[in-house]
N, C-alpha and C positions, 0 to 999 in steps of 0.2 A: 679731260681737257676741253675747254671751251675755245673754239676758233671761229673766225668769220672768213668768208670767201668773197673775193672780188667777182663781179659779174663779168663774164668773158665777152669778148667782141664777137658778134656774128661773123661767120666765115663762109665763103664759097671756095671750095677747094677741088683741084683736079686739073689734069691736062686740058688746056684750052679755056680754062675758067676766065682768063683775062679778056677773052673775046665777048664776054657778057657785061663788060664794064659799063658801056653806055646804057644798056637796058636797065641795069641795076640802079645806076645813078638817077635815071629819069623816073622809073616806075617805083622803086623802093624809097628813094629819098626825095623825089620831086624837085631836084635841082634843075635850074635852067641856065645858070652861068657859073662856071667853076674855074678855080685857079688850079692849073695843072703844074705840079712841082716835080722837077727832075734835074739831073746834072747833064752837062753837055755830052758826056760819054754815051748816055743812053740814046741821044739823037744820032750819034755816029754809028751805032750798031743797029739802028732802025726800030728799037723797041718803043721809043717815045712816039714815033710816027704812027705805029700800029694803034696805040692807045688813043692818040689824038684823033685819028680817023674814026675809030670806034665811037668815040664820044660825039664827034660831029655828025656821024650817020644817025645818031639817036636824037638829033635836033638840039644838042646842047652847045651853048656858046662857050668859048674857051679863052681864058687869059693865061698866058704862059709865063712861068717864072723858072728859068733854066740856069740860075746862077749858083746852084747848090755846090758847096765845097765840103771836103772831108772835115769831120769834127766841126759842125756848122758854127760859124762865128756869130756872135750876137748882132753885129751890125747888118749882116745879110738877112737874118730873121726879121729884123726891124724894117729893112727895105722891102722885103716880101709882104709884110703886114701892111705897110703903107700902100703898096700896089693893090692888095686885096680890098682895102677900105675904099680907095679911090675908084676902083672898078665895080664896087658894090656886088661882089660875088656872093652866091648863096650856097657854095660848097667848095670843098678842096679835094683833089685827087692827087696823091703822091705816088710816084713810081720810082723804084730804085732800092738802094740799100738803106741802112740805118740813117745815114746823113740826110737823104731826101725826106724820109719819114719824120725824123726829128725836126728838120727845118719846117715842114708842114705843120707839125704840132705847135712849134713856137709861134708861127704865123697865126695860128688859130687862137693862141693865148692872147695875142695882141689885137685881134680884130675888134673886140669889144672891151678891152682893158688897156689903159694908157701905157705906152712904153716908158722906160726901157724894160727889156725882158728880165734883166737881173733883179728887178723889184719882186719877181714872183718865184725866185728860186726857193725850193723847199716844198713841203706838202701844202697844197692849195685846194681846199674843198669848197670855197665860196666865191670863186671867180665867176664873172659873167661868162656864159657859154658863147662859143663862136658859131661855127656853121658845121653841118654834117661833113664828115671826112671819110674818104675811101683810101685804103692803103694797099698797094700792090708791090710786094717785095720781089726783088730780082737777085737777091743773095739768100743763102741759107745760114744765117748767123745771128743777126741782132734780135729777132723776134719782136721788133718795134711795132709791127702791125697789130699786135695783140696786147701791148702794154699800156699803162696809164701814166707814162712819164716820157720826157724828152731830155736829152743831154745836150747842153749848149756850151760852147767855148766863150768865156767872158774875156774878151781881148784886153780890156783895161786892167783886169786883175791877173791875167796870165794863168787862169785855171779853168776847169770845167765844173759845171754844176747842173742841177736838174730841176725841172718843174714837174711836180707830181700831182695829179688830180684828174677829175672827170673831164676837164676841158681838153685833155690830151688823148682821150679815148676815141677810137675810130667808130663810125657807124657801121662799117663793113670792112672786112679784110678779104681780099681776093688772092688766094694762094695758088699760083700756077707754076708747077715745076718746069714747064717749057721755057719760061723766062730765065732760068738759071743754066740752060744747056751750054751757053757760050762763055760761062764764067771761067776766067783764067785760073791756072793751078794755084798761084800764090793767093789769089782772093778766095778761092775755094777753101784752102787750108786756113787762112786767117779768120774767115767768117765761121767756118765749122768749129774751130777751137773756141771762138767767142761763144757759140751756142753751148759747147761743153762746159765752159766756165760758168755760164748762167745756171746750168743744171747742177753742177757740183757745189756751187756757192749757195744756191737755193736750198739744197738738201741739208747743208751744214749750218745755215744761218740761224739767227735767234728767232726769226719769224716763221720758221718751217712748220708745216701742218700736214696732215695725212694726204690731202689732195695734191699739194705741191710736191710732196715726196713721190707720189705715184707718177706724176707727170715727169719729174726729174729723172727717176729711175728709167723710165721708158726712153727718154731722150738720151741718157748716157749709153744704154745698150745699143740704141740705133746708131748713134754717132760712132761708137767704138767699132761697129761692124762696117758701116757704110761710108764714113768719111774717107778712109784710105782708098776705097773703090772709086768714089767720085773724084778724088785727087789724081789717081793714076789713069782713070778713063772718064774724062769729062763728058763723053757722049753716052754714058750708061744711064738710060732713062730711069731704071729702077732706083739706082743710087741717088739720082737727083730728086726723085720723088720722096725717098726715105729721108733725105737730108732736110728738105724744106719742111717736112712734117715734124722732124725732130727739133728743128729750129723753132717752129711755132709752139710745140709742147714746152720747150725750155723757156720760151717767152712767157707762156701762161704760168709756168711754175714760179718764175721769179717775180711776176706781177703779184702773186699771192704771198711769196716768202721773202722777196727782195734778195739782193746780192750783198756781198760784204767786202772783205779785205782784198781779194784778187782784183776786183773792179776799182777799188780806191787806188790801188797801186797802178792799175792800167790808166786811170784818169790822170794821175800825176805824171806818169811817163809820157803819155800822149800829149798832154798840154805843153810839156817842156821840150820834148824831143821830136814831136810831130811824127810819131810812128803810128801805123795802123792800129785801130782800137783792139782788134782781136789779138794781135801780137802783143800789145801792151798788157792785156789781161792774162795772156798765157805765160809770160816771162817768169813770174814767181808763183804761178798757180800750184805747182807741186809742193813748194815750201809752205804755201798758205794752207793746203789741206793737211800737210803733216802737222802744222801748228794746231789746226782745228781738232785733230784726233785726240788731243789731251782731254777735251770735254765732250766731244761729239764722236767718240770712237765707234759707236754703233752705226751712226750715219756714214762714217768713213768706210766702215766695213761693207756697207751696202754699195758704195761706189766701187770698191774693189771687186765685189761679186759681179756687178754689172759690166765691169771691164774684163772679167775673166782672170783676175789676179788672185792667186791662192793665198789663204791666210790660215795659219795653224790654229787649231781649236783653242789652245791656251795662250794665244798671242796677247800681249799687253797692249794698252792703248798706244804706247810709244812704237811698238813693233808694227801695229796696224798702220800707223802714220807713215812709217818708213816704206812699207809695201805700197801704200797708195802714192807716195811721192815718186817712187821708182816707176810705177805703172804709168802715172801721168807724164812723167818726163820722157819715158820711152815712146809713148803715143805721140806726144807733141813733136819729138824729133823725127818720128816716122813720116810726118808730112812736112818736114823741113822748115819748121818755125824757127827762126834765128834767135840766138840769145843776145844779150846786151853787147857782149864783146864783138860778135859777128855783125851787129848793127853799127859798129864803129863808135860806140859810146864809151867814154872813159869811165872807169870804175868810180873815181872820185866824184865825177859829175853825177853819176847815177845815185850814189849814196846821199847826195844833197837833197834829193826829193823826199827822203824819208819823213822829215818833219811835215811836209806838205800833205803826205798821205794821211797823217793823223788829224789833219784839219778838214779833210773831205767829209761831206755830210754822211756818206755811207759808212764811215768809220764807226759810227754809233751802233752799227748792226753786227759788228764782229762777235764771234762766239764768246770771247773773254778779253779783258783789258790787257793791252801790251803798250810798250813805249815806242817812240821813234827809233830808239837804238835797236830794238828787236826787229823792227821793219828793215832797218839797215842791214842787219844780219841776214835776213831773208834775201835781200837784193844782192848781197855779197855772195851768198851761196848759189844764187841763180845766175850770176854774172856770166860765167863761162861754162855753165852746165850743158 
């Protein structure tokens, strides 16, 4: 088998690593004026101030863009890009979860490429480069700090789509588990399950390769062991460290192998019902992996092994799929991820997104072809599970 691998983002990792932000931005990247991107919540908990002071102490001028919203809408990305161009920044630092990092990436796309952002949805290898970017995650889930894509909500179309390419790659990721210590239980669970979805979809997708498989297996093992610990004891330093590492590994895995049906369903549900991304991806993930077992049963068996789910030696692909489905559902429920019924969404409304799932760009990466009717069956199965 001939495979190619993406070059990974350089990383600085460990407790207190974020306190070297200014030093790295100045010495490593040579930036003098940066756009600092974050959401208002990070200001409220003091994290934004720490990073801002750290940059200022390094002699770096700062322009603040603190309007980040969940599922970053295209109009805010375009507003941020206009600010970056007006202020003539020579670097971007994004602090926060996937929404902050994706907003920063979208801004970078538009620094030297004409808006609107929707013009660049899809794989883009020939866009003009923007400026160096540093990403500092404060959640353990999206892995956006090490991926080459950003997911943006297109308000006029009512859907989500992605820009994929080198212009979305960070110059440096700073991985500091200390920044996740105050993460609420619900966000710990939702982002942790998002990381699990990245890993299990990467390992079963059509672009999987030996390197992505190794990263995904490690992430699944780590998340299976440490997410419940982090969820039940948010101050457990070891659990926080393990989870942010697993999130990064899962991000590296799906940068190389990409994700598929679980995320296309998550994108459709998120765009239409405005539910958190991790929850959207989790809702039908057990059904998705059961479906994948028809052709990827060896990979699904790996997932079961990593989660400690026993499989009979003579198990059929269908039986392996059922074991995986039950193991994933049990794990998802153990950290109180709600189903569609518990979210207050009507079944008829949920089923209406099935055709939109098949129109998502990620649908082309699913293990084998299915119809919108089959997607609807998965949503129905997951509705009150």
